[in-house]
N, C-alpha and C positions, 0 to 999 in steps of 0.2 A: 415522545419519540426519541429513540437513541440511534436511529439510522442516519448515516451521514448523507446519503443521496436522497433527493426529493422523490416522492411517490410518482408524481406526474410532471413532465416537462413538455413544453411546446416549442418547436423549432420551425423556422421558415427556410426551406431548402434553397440553395443557390442554383439558378438555372442558366443554361446557355442555349439560346434559340428554343426555349420552351422545354428542354430536356434537363433532367436532374438525376444524379446517382446518389442514393442515400444508404447508409449502413446502420443497421440496428444491432446493438451489442447483445451478448449472451445474457439471458435472464430478463430481457425486456421484450415488450410487444409494442409495435407502432400502429397508429391509426392514421391513414392518409385521408385528410379532410379537405374537400374541394368545394369552395363556395358554401361552407357551413355544413356539408353533408359528408358522412363517412363513406368513402367509395372502395376502400380496400384495407384489410388487416395485414400488417407486415410482421412476419416472424423474424427471428434473429438471422442476420446475414445481409447481403447486398441486394438492393432493389433499385429499379429504374422507373421513372414516372415522367409523364408529359403533361403540360398545361399550356393552354393558349395564352400567350402574353397579353396582359391588360384585361383579359376577359375572365380568366379563372384564377381565383386566389387560393393558393394551396398552403397547407400547414401539415406538419407531422406531429401528432401527440404521442409521446413516448411514455409508456406505463411500466413501472417496475413490477415484474411478476415473480421476483425472488421472495423467499421467506423474510418477513420483517417483524419487528417487535413493536408492540404498543403498550405503554405503561398507563394503567388506569388507577387513579387514587380517588377515594371517597372521603368526604368530610361531613359526617352525620347524615348520609343519604339513605341508610337502611334501618329497618326495624325488624327485630327477631319475632318469632311466632308469639312469644310471651311479652312483646312490646318493649324490649330493651334496645337502646341505640347501639348500632354496630358500624364500625369502619373496616373496610377491606381494601388492601392494596394488592394488585396483581399485574402480571405481565402476560399479554396475549401474543402468541406467535401465529401470524396470519399470512395469507397469500391471496393476491388478486387472481380470480378465475374468470371474471367477466370485465375485461379492460374497457369496453365501450360503455357499460353502465357506470363503472367507477369513475371514468374520466369525464364523461359528457352528460350523465344524467343526475349525478350527485353534486350539489354545490360545494359540500365540504365532506369528502369521503371519510377522512380519518375521524372527524367529529361524529359522523353517522355511525361508524363502527363502534366508537367509544360509548355512544348513547345506547346502542343495542346491547353491548356487554353489560352496562349498568342496569338496563331493564331486566335482563336475565338474572343478574345477581340479586336484584331486589326481590324477584319472584322466589328465588331459591332461599334466600335468608328469611323471607317471610314465612316459610314453611318449616323452619328449624328452630327449636327452642334454644335458649341461651346455654343450658348445660351441655347440649350436644354440640353446639358451636365451639365451646371451650375445649372439649375433648377431641373432636374430630372434624372441626369446621373446614380446614383446608381441603381434606379429602372429599368431603361432601360437596363443597362449592365447585371444585375442579371437575368432578364427575358430572355435576348438573350442567355446567357450561358445555362440556364435550357431548352430552346427550342432546343438546339443543343446537347442533351445528346447522340444522336446516334453517334456523332463523337468520343466519348470516349469508346463506346462499342467495337470498333475494336481494341483498345489497351488492352482490358481486364478489364476496369474500369467502374464503375457506378457512376455518379455524383448525390449525394444526396441533396446537397444544396450549395449555394454560398453566401458569405457575402462580400460585397464591403466595404472595410474599408475607403478608401479615394480616391477622384478624384481631382488632382491638376493640375496646369498649370505653369510649370517651365519656367524660363527665362534663359535658357542655351544659352549663346552667341555662335553664329556660327552654331548651330545644324540645325535650319530651313534653314539657308543660304546654308548649305551643301546639305540638302535634296532637296530643291526647286531651287537651283541655283540662290539665291537672292544676290543682292549687299548689302553692309553694310547699305546703306541708306534704302533700301527696308526692311531689317530685323528690323531696328529701327522703321519704320512706322508700321510694323506688330506687334511688341512688344507693341507699344503705343496703337494700336487698341485693342489688347488683354486686356490690363489693363483697358481701358475705358469700354469694354463690361463686364468685371468682376465686375467693380464698379457699373455699371448700372443694374446689373442682378436683384437686389432686389427692384429696383424702379418701380413704376407703369408706364405702357406704355401710353404715351401721344400722341394723334393723331397729326401728323405734320400740321402746319399752312400753308394753301395754300397761296402763295405770291400773292399780288395784281398785276395787269397788270402794266408793266413799264410805267413810265410817260415820255413823250417826252418834253424836255425843249428847248425853243427857246430863244436865246439871240438876241435882236434887238439893233443894234448899231446905235445910232443917236447922232447928235451933240447937241440935246436939251434934257433936262430932261423931264419926263412925265408931270410935272406940267406946263411946258412952251409950251406944244403942243396945237395947235389950234384945233377947232372943225373939220375942214377938214382933218388935219393930223391924228386926232384920228380915224375918219371914215376910213381913208386909212389903218391904222394899223390893225383895226378890220377886214377889208376886206382881208388883207394879211394873218392874222391868220386863217380865215375861209378857204382860199384856201390851206394853208399848212396843216391844219387838215384833209381836204378832201383827199389831196394827201397821207398823212400818213395812212389814213383809207384804201385807195385802195391798198397800198403797204404792209399792215400788213399781216403776215403769218396766215394761217388758224390754228385752234386749232388741236393739234395732237390727233389722235385716239389711243386707247389702242392697243397694239400689239396682233394680234390674236394668240390663242393657236394652235400650230402645232400638227396634229394627228400623231400617230406612223406610221412607214413605213410598207406598206403591199405589199408582192410580188404579181405580176399579175398572173392570171390564165385564161386558156381558157374555163374552165367549168362554164357555166352561169346557169346551172340548179340547182339553190339553192333557198330555201325558208327560210333560217335561216341567221340571221345577228347578229353582235356585234355592238351595238350603243354606240359610244364613248361619255361619259357624258359631257365632257368639250366643245366639238365642235358640237356634234349631228351627226357626220359623221357615216354612216352605213357601216360596213365592212362585205361583204358577206363571208360566210363560204364555199368557193368554193373548197378548198383542203381537202383531206381526207387521213391522218390526217392533221388538221389545227394546226400547231405548233406555240408556243409563247415563246419568250426569247430574250436575248441580242445578240446572235450569228446571223450573217447576213444571214445564211442559213435558218432561220425560216420563216414561212409564215408571221407572224406578228412580226416585229423587234422592241423591246422596247429600249429606251435610259435610263430607270429608273435604278439607281444604286442598288436598292433593288431587281431587277430581276436577276435570274440566267441565265446562258448562254442558257440552254435548260430548261425552267421553267415549262411549262405545254403544253397540247395539247387537242384539241377537235376532237372527232371521231364521224362519222356517222355510226350507227349500228342499227340492228333490236332488238326491245324489245321482251318480252315473247309473245306478241300478234302479232308479225310479222310486227309491224309498224316501219318505219324509224324514228329514233330519234337521239339526240346528247348527247354524254357523255363528261364531263370535267374530265381530269386526271392530277393530280400534279405529275411531273416527278422527285421528290426528291429535290425540291428547298430548298434553305437555309431559306428564309423568308416566305414561304408558299403561297398557293393559297386559296382565300376566296370566298365563295358564301353566300351572304346575311349575312355577318359578321361571318360565321363559317368557320374555317380552315379545308381544306380537308385532309384526311389521304393520305400518299404517295402511289402512284400507285393503288389507289382504285377508279374505275370509279364512277362518280356521274351523274345521269340522269338530264339534264337541262330541265326546263320548261320556257315558255315565261314569261318574267318579272324578271327573276333571275338577281341579281346584282353580277358581277364578279369583284374581286379586286386583283390586283397584284402590290405590292408597293404602289405608289401614283396614279396609273392608275385605272380608273373605267369604266366598260362597262355594258350595259343592254342587256341580251340575248333576241332576238326576233325570235320566230319560234315555231315549234311543239315540 
């Protein structure tokens, strides 16, 4: 913390015949606590209170509600998507929005805020590969934290801004080995790969050169040198070479075809009366919306089970319902996912139904579908 004044102060007001006059400064909120219970919230300004002498014990808890800075530093706390150790230093600009919860319900408010920030950072870094962290890590991490401001509301804080100071890649011996169960040799190879990728981060990407087909070499053993071969011998050698070449051509392996993209898992349903589908863009597979609701997420109990790490356990659902004209249509609802549900590039608000029309593109993480139906 680089703030001079403390976040929370407790004062005992001086009273005369049970009465007291108290002043709360600008940018602060006071909580009048009488016998351990909050009886009044005091805004900035002058306030009068009364307490029965010897029977009522009064205190005023003063909470700083101005913008404050919190510096968060990590020391080998995070792993990237491709399992590289990451350090990130950042400054969080925050404000208290629930003085009662911050002052009286959290034993250490600043530590709770720092822990929540680190949790969000760990989730964000765990979804980003090293190469992307090197090139645009600060932008991605800042945006991810600002997209998750609701996680801090429950603690009584509002996140105003985040400044990522540094993203580094330490070489702490043994840390990755302990986390991943690597041998010393595997850890050395991992460290070498890390250094190579950091060094090549600023270089232009060059398309790999496709290697030529392997050349089959034949060694003919003969008692004579080629110069001493007769015409008949030379014809025999040529005939042997042609036979061997034809045999190699017959035994050569066919060219490998690209591995097909597997579609997400879909639970079976006995309801075949559906006219709406999700068409998976990578494979073109049409997934019928047979269940109502049709649930989507990583949990295996969902109708559509995703393997995408950016998907939440219960990410979204599609419901069949009647619109205002009595027509059966379909609604897409985001169920409070961490990374959002998008329709035609626009993120949906949490738990607000969106009426789908034929041709809408739905995106969850790296997965894309096109809605076909009424």
